[in-house]
N, C-alpha and C positions, 0 to 999 in steps of 0.2 A: 634686286631691287629696282622698279621703274623709277624713271624720273619725270616730273610734271613741268610744262612748258605752257606757258601763257602769252600768246601773241595778239596782236592787232593787225589788219590789214584795211587800208583805206582804200576803196573803189572810187572809180574816176565817177564823179557825182553827175547825176542824170537818169530820170525814171527809165527811159530806155536802155540806158547802158547795164543799169543794175538789174531790170528783169532779164536781160539777156544773159547775163552772168549767173543769176540763179538760176535759171533754163537750163544752162549747161550742167549744172552742178545737181540737178535732180536726180540724173542717172547718170554717174561719171564711167568711164572708159574703164574696163577688166586692166588694162594696163596700168593705170594709175593705181588701182586698188594694190597691185602685186609691188610696184614700186614703193608704195607705203609701208607695206608689209616687207618686202625686202630691206627696206632702210632701218628696220627695228623698232616703227611704231606700232605700239601695240592698241593703243584708243585714240582716236581722234572725233573732237566733238566742233561744231561751227555753232557760233550764235550771231545771226546777222542784226544789224541795227540801221537802218536806212543805208549810207554808204559806208559803213564800218562794220567790219566783221571781227568779232572775237573770237579766238581759236583755242581750244585747251587740248593740248596732246600728250601722250604719255608715251616715252621711250623705253625700250629696256636698255640694259647695262651696256651693250655696244652700240648705243644709238650715239649718231654725232650727225651736225648738221653739214659737216666736209662731207661724212659719207653718203649721208643723205642727197647731197648734190650730185656725188658720181652715182649714184643709184638712178637718179632721175634723168641724167645724162645719157644713160645705157638703154633707156626707152624712147624708142621714134615717138610714139604716141603721147609720152609724156611731156618730149620738147614741141609736139604740135599743139598741145592743150596749153602749156606756158605762151607759145605765140601768139593764141588766139586772144588769152587772158590780158 
């Protein structure tokens, strides 16, 4: 059975910064997709509203935020993306 998580993320406020963030997320790097899948995340939706993003995420029975962090750290491109964001 999957578990659903609802998260919010507040972006740095400012039209240019928000536009840049959204531009980066129009086409994400393949390594980020692999990291998401390898972490046990089976579905992910984001709903932006100005400087706030609401995320709905479904993880399989093996998903944990700790394991997700370990997987993310194993991908150099994910770390590059995290540093950019």
